[in-house]
Backbone as XML, in Angstrom:
<?xml version="1.0"?>
<chain id="A" units="angstrom">
  <residue number="1" name="MET">
    <atom name="N" x="0.979" y="-1.177" z="-0.144"/>
    <atom name="CA" x="-0.105" y="-0.141" z="0.010"/>
    <atom name="C" x="1.028" y="1.257" z="-0.151"/>
  </residue>
  <residue number="2" name="LEU">
    <atom name="N" x="0.517" y="2.279" z="-0.776"/>
    <atom name="CA" x="1.322" y="3.624" z="-0.723"/>
    <atom name="C" x="0.507" y="4.520" z="-0.124"/>
  </residue>
  <residue number="3" name="LEU">
    <atom name="N" x="1.211" y="5.283" z="0.630"/>
    <atom name="CA" x="0.846" y="6.404" z="1.574"/>
    <atom name="C" x="0.937" y="7.538" z="0.591"/>
  </residue>
  <residue number="4" name="ASN">
    <atom name="N" x="-0.123" y="8.464" z="0.405"/>
    <atom name="CA" x="-0.175" y="9.337" z="-0.363"/>
    <atom name="C" x="-0.641" y="10.905" z="0.547"/>
  </residue>
  <residue number="5" name="GLU">
    <atom name="N" x="-0.060" y="11.972" z="0.361"/>
    <atom name="CA" x="-0.279" y="13.118" z="0.936"/>
    <atom name="C" x="-0.744" y="14.203" z="0.123"/>
  </residue>
  <residue number="6" name="LEU">
    <atom name="N" x="-2.254" y="14.486" z="0.354"/>
    <atom name="CA" x="-2.810" y="15.487" z="-0.800"/>
    <atom name="C" x="-3.222" y="16.718" z="0.204"/>
  </residue>
  <residue number="7" name="THR">
    <atom name="N" x="-3.164" y="17.952" z="-0.628"/>
    <atom name="CA" x="-3.594" y="19.115" z="-0.185"/>
    <atom name="C" x="-4.609" y="19.468" z="-1.018"/>
  </residue>
  <residue number="8" name="ILE">
    <atom name="N" x="-5.908" y="19.667" z="-0.683"/>
    <atom name="CA" x="-7.002" y="20.102" z="-1.242"/>
    <atom name="C" x="-7.627" y="21.378" z="-0.695"/>
  </residue>
  <residue number="9" name="VAL">
    <atom name="N" x="-7.833" y="22.264" z="-1.718"/>
    <atom name="CA" x="-8.636" y="23.591" z="-1.441"/>
    <atom name="C" x="-9.782" y="23.490" z="-2.049"/>
  </residue>
  <residue number="10" name="ALA">
    <atom name="N" x="-10.919" y="23.900" z="-1.513"/>
    <atom name="CA" x="-12.102" y="23.695" z="-1.972"/>
    <atom name="C" x="-12.805" y="24.920" z="-1.431"/>
  </residue>
  <residue number="11" name="ASN">
    <atom name="N" x="-13.967" y="25.392" z="-2.239"/>
    <atom name="CA" x="-14.814" y="26.550" z="-1.667"/>
    <atom name="C" x="-15.841" y="25.775" z="-0.599"/>
  </residue>
  <residue number="12" name="HIS">
    <atom name="N" x="-16.014" y="26.721" z="0.450"/>
    <atom name="CA" x="-16.685" y="26.041" z="1.566"/>
    <atom name="C" x="-18.099" y="25.931" z="1.208"/>
  </residue>
  <residue number="13" name="SER">
    <atom name="N" x="-18.723" y="24.990" z="1.480"/>
    <atom name="CA" x="-20.209" y="24.714" z="1.544"/>
    <atom name="C" x="-20.473" y="23.615" z="2.920"/>
  </residue>
  <residue number="14" name="PRO">
    <atom name="N" x="-21.414" y="23.600" z="2.985"/>
    <atom name="CA" x="-21.925" y="22.625" z="4.200"/>
    <atom name="C" x="-21.480" y="21.068" z="4.180"/>
  </residue>
  <residue number="15" name="GLU">
    <atom name="N" x="-21.714" y="20.913" z="2.576"/>
    <atom name="CA" x="-21.452" y="19.352" z="2.294"/>
    <atom name="C" x="-20.237" y="19.168" z="1.783"/>
  </residue>
  <residue number="16" name="VAL">
    <atom name="N" x="-19.043" y="20.003" z="1.263"/>
    <atom name="CA" x="-17.957" y="19.960" z="0.480"/>
    <atom name="C" x="-17.161" y="18.763" z="1.450"/>
  </residue>
  <residue number="17" name="LEU">
    <atom name="N" x="-17.266" y="18.803" z="2.611"/>
    <atom name="CA" x="-16.208" y="17.515" z="3.252"/>
    <atom name="C" x="-16.703" y="16.118" z="3.084"/>
  </residue>
  <residue number="18" name="GLU">
    <atom name="N" x="-18.124" y="16.169" z="2.854"/>
    <atom name="CA" x="-18.629" y="14.750" z="2.681"/>
    <atom name="C" x="-18.492" y="14.340" z="1.280"/>
  </residue>
  <residue number="19" name="ARG">
    <atom name="N" x="-18.551" y="15.289" z="0.359"/>
    <atom name="CA" x="-18.357" y="15.182" z="-0.886"/>
    <atom name="C" x="-16.912" y="14.529" z="-1.467"/>
  </residue>
  <residue number="20" name="ILE">
    <atom name="N" x="-16.085" y="15.422" z="-0.839"/>
    <atom name="CA" x="-14.608" y="14.970" z="-1.043"/>
    <atom name="C" x="-14.144" y="13.434" z="-0.479"/>
  </residue>
  <residue number="21" name="LEU">
    <atom name="N" x="-14.872" y="13.231" z="0.828"/>
    <atom name="CA" x="-14.383" y="12.021" z="1.423"/>
    <atom name="C" x="-15.034" y="11.033" z="0.673"/>
  </residue>
  <residue number="22" name="ARG">
    <atom name="N" x="-16.144" y="11.180" z="-0.007"/>
    <atom name="CA" x="-17.013" y="10.136" z="-0.590"/>
    <atom name="C" x="-16.121" y="9.546" z="-1.941"/>
  </residue>
  <residue number="23" name="VAL">
    <atom name="N" x="-15.673" y="10.648" z="-2.475"/>
    <atom name="CA" x="-14.820" y="10.443" z="-3.876"/>
    <atom name="C" x="-13.442" y="9.855" z="-3.371"/>
  </residue>
  <residue number="24" name="ILE">
    <atom name="N" x="-13.042" y="9.888" z="-2.429"/>
    <atom name="CA" x="-11.937" y="9.397" z="-1.885"/>
    <atom name="C" x="-12.198" y="7.751" z="-1.359"/>
  </residue>
  <residue number="25" name="ARG">
    <atom name="N" x="-13.166" y="7.564" z="-0.814"/>
    <atom name="CA" x="-13.694" y="6.206" z="-0.557"/>
    <atom name="C" x="-14.093" y="5.329" z="-1.688"/>
  </residue>
  <residue number="26" name="LEU">
    <atom name="N" x="-14.908" y="6.006" z="-2.936"/>
    <atom name="CA" x="-15.106" y="5.453" z="-3.779"/>
    <atom name="C" x="-14.133" y="4.983" z="-4.974"/>
  </residue>
  <residue number="27" name="ARG">
    <atom name="N" x="-13.093" y="5.673" z="-4.854"/>
    <atom name="CA" x="-11.646" y="5.697" z="-5.613"/>
    <atom name="C" x="-10.944" y="4.493" z="-4.978"/>
  </residue>
  <residue number="28" name="GLY">
    <atom name="N" x="-11.436" y="3.887" z="-3.854"/>
    <atom name="CA" x="-10.424" y="2.806" z="-3.006"/>
    <atom name="C" x="-9.434" y="3.152" z="-2.251"/>
  </residue>
  <residue number="29" name="TYR">
    <atom name="N" x="-9.571" y="4.181" z="-1.746"/>
    <atom name="CA" x="-8.461" y="4.826" z="-0.866"/>
    <atom name="C" x="-8.784" y="4.823" z="0.618"/>
  </residue>
  <residue number="30" name="THR">
    <atom name="N" x="-8.162" y="4.733" z="1.550"/>
    <atom name="CA" x="-8.303" y="4.756" z="3.012"/>
    <atom name="C" x="-7.627" y="6.053" z="3.529"/>
  </residue>
  <residue number="31" name="VAL">
    <atom name="N" x="-8.368" y="6.860" z="4.291"/>
    <atom name="CA" x="-7.932" y="8.062" z="4.930"/>
    <atom name="C" x="-7.095" y="7.583" z="6.234"/>
  </residue>
  <residue number="32" name="THR">
    <atom name="N" x="-5.807" y="7.797" z="6.242"/>
    <atom name="CA" x="-5.292" y="7.679" z="7.728"/>
    <atom name="C" x="-5.267" y="8.798" z="8.627"/>
  </residue>
  <residue number="33" name="GLN">
    <atom name="N" x="-5.280" y="9.970" z="7.988"/>
    <atom name="CA" x="-5.063" y="11.093" z="8.540"/>
    <atom name="C" x="-5.705" y="12.275" z="7.981"/>
  </residue>
  <residue number="34" name="LEU">
    <atom name="N" x="-6.366" y="13.264" z="8.496"/>
    <atom name="CA" x="-7.097" y="14.328" z="7.847"/>
    <atom name="C" x="-6.804" y="15.594" z="8.847"/>
  </residue>
  <residue number="35" name="THR">
    <atom name="N" x="-6.572" y="16.823" z="8.063"/>
    <atom name="CA" x="-6.399" y="18.162" z="8.904"/>
    <atom name="C" x="-7.370" y="19.053" z="8.028"/>
  </residue>
  <residue number="36" name="MET">
    <atom name="N" x="-7.985" y="19.682" z="8.697"/>
    <atom name="CA" x="-9.153" y="20.571" z="7.854"/>
    <atom name="C" x="-9.066" y="22.081" z="8.687"/>
  </residue>
  <residue number="37" name="LYS">
    <atom name="N" x="-8.949" y="23.009" z="7.974"/>
    <atom name="CA" x="-9.015" y="24.410" z="8.154"/>
    <atom name="C" x="-10.002" y="25.196" z="7.369"/>
  </residue>
  <residue number="38" name="LEU">
    <atom name="N" x="-10.880" y="26.121" z="7.894"/>
    <atom name="CA" x="-11.672" y="27.006" z="7.052"/>
    <atom name="C" x="-10.950" y="28.407" z="7.164"/>
  </residue>
  <residue number="39" name="GLU">
    <atom name="N" x="-10.802" y="28.995" z="6.282"/>
    <atom name="CA" x="-9.992" y="30.497" z="6.357"/>
    <atom name="C" x="-10.624" y="31.192" z="4.911"/>
  </residue>
  <residue number="40" name="ASN">
    <atom name="N" x="-11.104" y="32.373" z="5.059"/>
    <atom name="CA" x="-11.681" y="33.311" z="3.984"/>
    <atom name="C" x="-12.577" y="32.569" z="2.956"/>
  </residue>
  <residue number="41" name="GLY">
    <atom name="N" x="-13.422" y="31.486" z="3.657"/>
    <atom name="CA" x="-14.414" y="30.910" z="2.745"/>
    <atom name="C" x="-14.200" y="29.722" z="2.061"/>
  </residue>
  <residue number="42" name="LYS">
    <atom name="N" x="-12.701" y="29.374" z="2.298"/>
    <atom name="CA" x="-12.098" y="28.167" z="1.687"/>
    <atom name="C" x="-11.769" y="27.413" z="2.799"/>
  </residue>
  <residue number="43" name="VAL">
    <atom name="N" x="-11.938" y="25.749" z="2.137"/>
    <atom name="CA" x="-11.588" y="24.913" z="3.078"/>
    <atom name="C" x="-10.118" y="24.291" z="2.732"/>
  </residue>
  <residue number="44" name="TRP">
    <atom name="N" x="-9.144" y="24.188" z="3.614"/>
    <atom name="CA" x="-7.955" y="23.390" z="3.268"/>
    <atom name="C" x="-7.869" y="21.997" z="3.932"/>
  </residue>
  <residue number="45" name="LEU">
    <atom name="N" x="-7.784" y="20.961" z="3.048"/>
    <atom name="CA" x="-7.482" y="19.842" z="3.481"/>
    <atom name="C" x="-6.231" y="19.153" z="3.423"/>
  </residue>
  <residue number="46" name="ASP">
    <atom name="N" x="-5.450" y="18.734" z="4.340"/>
    <atom name="CA" x="-4.594" y="17.742" z="4.378"/>
    <atom name="C" x="-4.842" y="16.522" z="4.526"/>
  </residue>
  <residue number="47" name="VAL">
    <atom name="N" x="-4.855" y="15.610" z="3.690"/>
    <atom name="CA" x="-5.117" y="14.279" z="3.469"/>
    <atom name="C" x="-4.203" y="13.393" z="3.333"/>
  </residue>
  <residue number="48" name="TYR">
    <atom name="N" x="-3.989" y="12.255" z="4.315"/>
    <atom name="CA" x="-3.122" y="11.249" z="3.963"/>
    <atom name="C" x="-3.957" y="10.124" z="3.816"/>
  </residue>
  <residue number="49" name="ALA">
    <atom name="N" x="-3.642" y="9.349" z="2.730"/>
    <atom name="CA" x="-4.717" y="8.185" z="2.384"/>
    <atom name="C" x="-3.676" y="7.044" z="1.576"/>
  </residue>
  <residue number="50" name="THR">
    <atom name="N" x="-4.194" y="5.934" z="1.696"/>
    <atom name="CA" x="-3.345" y="4.612" z="1.370"/>
    <atom name="C" x="-4.257" y="3.959" z="0.435"/>
  </residue>
  <residue number="51" name="SER">
    <atom name="N" x="-3.486" y="3.440" z="-0.597"/>
    <atom name="CA" x="-4.136" y="2.582" z="-1.465"/>
    <atom name="C" x="-3.365" y="1.904" z="-2.325"/>
  </residue>
  <residue number="52" name="LYS">
    <atom name="N" x="-3.649" y="0.830" z="-3.312"/>
    <atom name="CA" x="-2.686" y="0.109" z="-4.177"/>
    <atom name="C" x="-2.775" y="1.043" z="-5.251"/>
  </residue>
  <residue number="53" name="ARG">
    <atom name="N" x="-3.786" y="1.723" z="-5.583"/>
    <atom name="CA" x="-4.128" y="2.554" z="-6.929"/>
    <atom name="C" x="-3.050" y="3.884" z="-7.123"/>
  </residue>
  <residue number="54" name="GLU">
    <atom name="N" x="-3.006" y="4.009" z="-8.265"/>
    <atom name="CA" x="-2.003" y="5.352" z="-8.700"/>
    <atom name="C" x="-3.111" y="6.653" z="-8.227"/>
  </residue>
  <residue number="55" name="ILE">
    <atom name="N" x="-2.229" y="7.468" z="-7.520"/>
    <atom name="CA" x="-2.860" y="8.762" z="-6.931"/>
    <atom name="C" x="-3.511" y="9.653" z="-8.026"/>
  </residue>
  <residue number="56" name="HIS">
    <atom name="N" x="-2.797" y="9.748" z="-9.321"/>
    <atom name="CA" x="-3.287" y="10.582" z="-10.390"/>
    <atom name="C" x="-4.690" y="10.152" z="-10.669"/>
  </residue>
  <residue number="57" name="LEU">
    <atom name="N" x="-5.196" y="8.921" z="-10.415"/>
    <atom name="CA" x="-6.697" y="8.582" z="-10.641"/>
    <atom name="C" x="-7.503" y="9.426" z="-9.734"/>
  </residue>
  <residue number="58" name="LEU">
    <atom name="N" x="-7.101" y="9.463" z="-8.614"/>
    <atom name="CA" x="-7.855" y="10.187" z="-7.376"/>
    <atom name="C" x="-7.880" y="11.566" z="-7.727"/>
  </residue>
  <residue number="59" name="ILE">
    <atom name="N" x="-6.757" y="12.164" z="-7.931"/>
    <atom name="CA" x="-6.617" y="13.553" z="-8.390"/>
    <atom name="C" x="-7.732" y="13.997" z="-9.503"/>
  </residue>
  <residue number="60" name="ASN">
    <atom name="N" x="-7.731" y="13.158" z="-10.525"/>
    <atom name="CA" x="-8.479" y="13.199" z="-11.591"/>
    <atom name="C" x="-9.917" y="13.558" z="-11.038"/>
  </residue>
  <residue number="61" name="GLN">
    <atom name="N" x="-10.173" y="12.675" z="-10.289"/>
    <atom name="CA" x="-11.835" y="12.821" z="-9.960"/>
    <atom name="C" x="-12.053" y="13.746" z="-8.814"/>
  </residue>
  <residue number="62" name="LEU">
    <atom name="N" x="-11.265" y="14.223" z="-7.935"/>
    <atom name="CA" x="-11.416" y="15.262" z="-6.978"/>
    <atom name="C" x="-11.501" y="16.612" z="-7.857"/>
  </residue>
  <residue number="63" name="THR">
    <atom name="N" x="-10.250" y="16.742" z="-8.856"/>
    <atom name="CA" x="-10.812" y="18.107" z="-9.515"/>
    <atom name="C" x="-12.073" y="18.445" z="-10.529"/>
  </residue>
  <residue number="64" name="LYS">
    <atom name="N" x="-12.595" y="17.157" z="-10.766"/>
    <atom name="CA" x="-13.848" y="17.163" z="-11.218"/>
    <atom name="C" x="-15.056" y="17.870" z="-10.161"/>
  </residue>
  <residue number="65" name="LEU">
    <atom name="N" x="-14.983" y="18.016" z="-9.019"/>
    <atom name="CA" x="-15.877" y="18.198" z="-8.024"/>
    <atom name="C" x="-16.065" y="19.646" z="-8.318"/>
  </residue>
  <residue number="66" name="HIS">
    <atom name="N" x="-17.294" y="20.324" z="-8.680"/>
    <atom name="CA" x="-17.200" y="21.947" z="-8.747"/>
    <atom name="C" x="-16.740" y="22.836" z="-7.406"/>
  </residue>
  <residue number="67" name="ASP">
    <atom name="N" x="-16.826" y="22.304" z="-6.203"/>
    <atom name="CA" x="-16.186" y="23.134" z="-5.378"/>
    <atom name="C" x="-14.633" y="22.992" z="-5.169"/>
  </residue>
  <residue number="68" name="VAL">
    <atom name="N" x="-13.990" y="22.003" z="-5.471"/>
    <atom name="CA" x="-12.605" y="22.010" z="-5.452"/>
    <atom name="C" x="-11.921" y="22.947" z="-6.576"/>
  </residue>
  <residue number="69" name="VAL">
    <atom name="N" x="-11.044" y="23.834" z="-5.621"/>
    <atom name="CA" x="-10.320" y="25.006" z="-6.464"/>
    <atom name="C" x="-8.869" y="24.450" z="-6.895"/>
  </residue>
  <residue number="70" name="ASP">
    <atom name="N" x="-8.075" y="23.421" z="-5.927"/>
    <atom name="CA" x="-6.939" y="22.773" z="-6.120"/>
    <atom name="C" x="-6.450" y="21.617" z="-5.379"/>
  </residue>
  <residue number="71" name="VAL">
    <atom name="N" x="-5.777" y="20.761" z="-6.237"/>
    <atom name="CA" x="-5.308" y="19.299" z="-5.553"/>
    <atom name="C" x="-3.989" y="19.360" z="-5.822"/>
  </residue>
  <residue number="72" name="THR">
    <atom name="N" x="-3.248" y="19.222" z="-4.896"/>
    <atom name="CA" x="-1.794" y="18.943" z="-4.763"/>
    <atom name="C" x="-1.232" y="17.612" z="-4.346"/>
  </residue>
  <residue number="73" name="CYS">
    <atom name="N" x="-0.392" y="16.773" z="-4.724"/>
    <atom name="CA" x="0.131" y="15.857" z="-4.143"/>
    <atom name="C" x="1.716" y="15.845" z="-3.539"/>
  </residue>
  <residue number="74" name="GLU">
    <atom name="N" x="1.898" y="15.586" z="-2.579"/>
    <atom name="CA" x="3.322" y="15.736" z="-1.984"/>
    <atom name="C" x="3.955" y="14.386" z="-2.255"/>
  </residue>
</chain>
């Protein structure tokens, strides 16, 4: 299993965290650590997730969400 660190920036809405976590789960990833902060109408998520799948597949799906502004992988 590969451990990946993602930083996700999204526009704040009540359901944005649920939507992001659903995509992560449906793409076969397990969240091992999550840090979130809300600042100036934006949600900043630092997510550590494990999977046997390649990370670019998850990044492609996350960027399709209309609330997501940016996704970077460390």
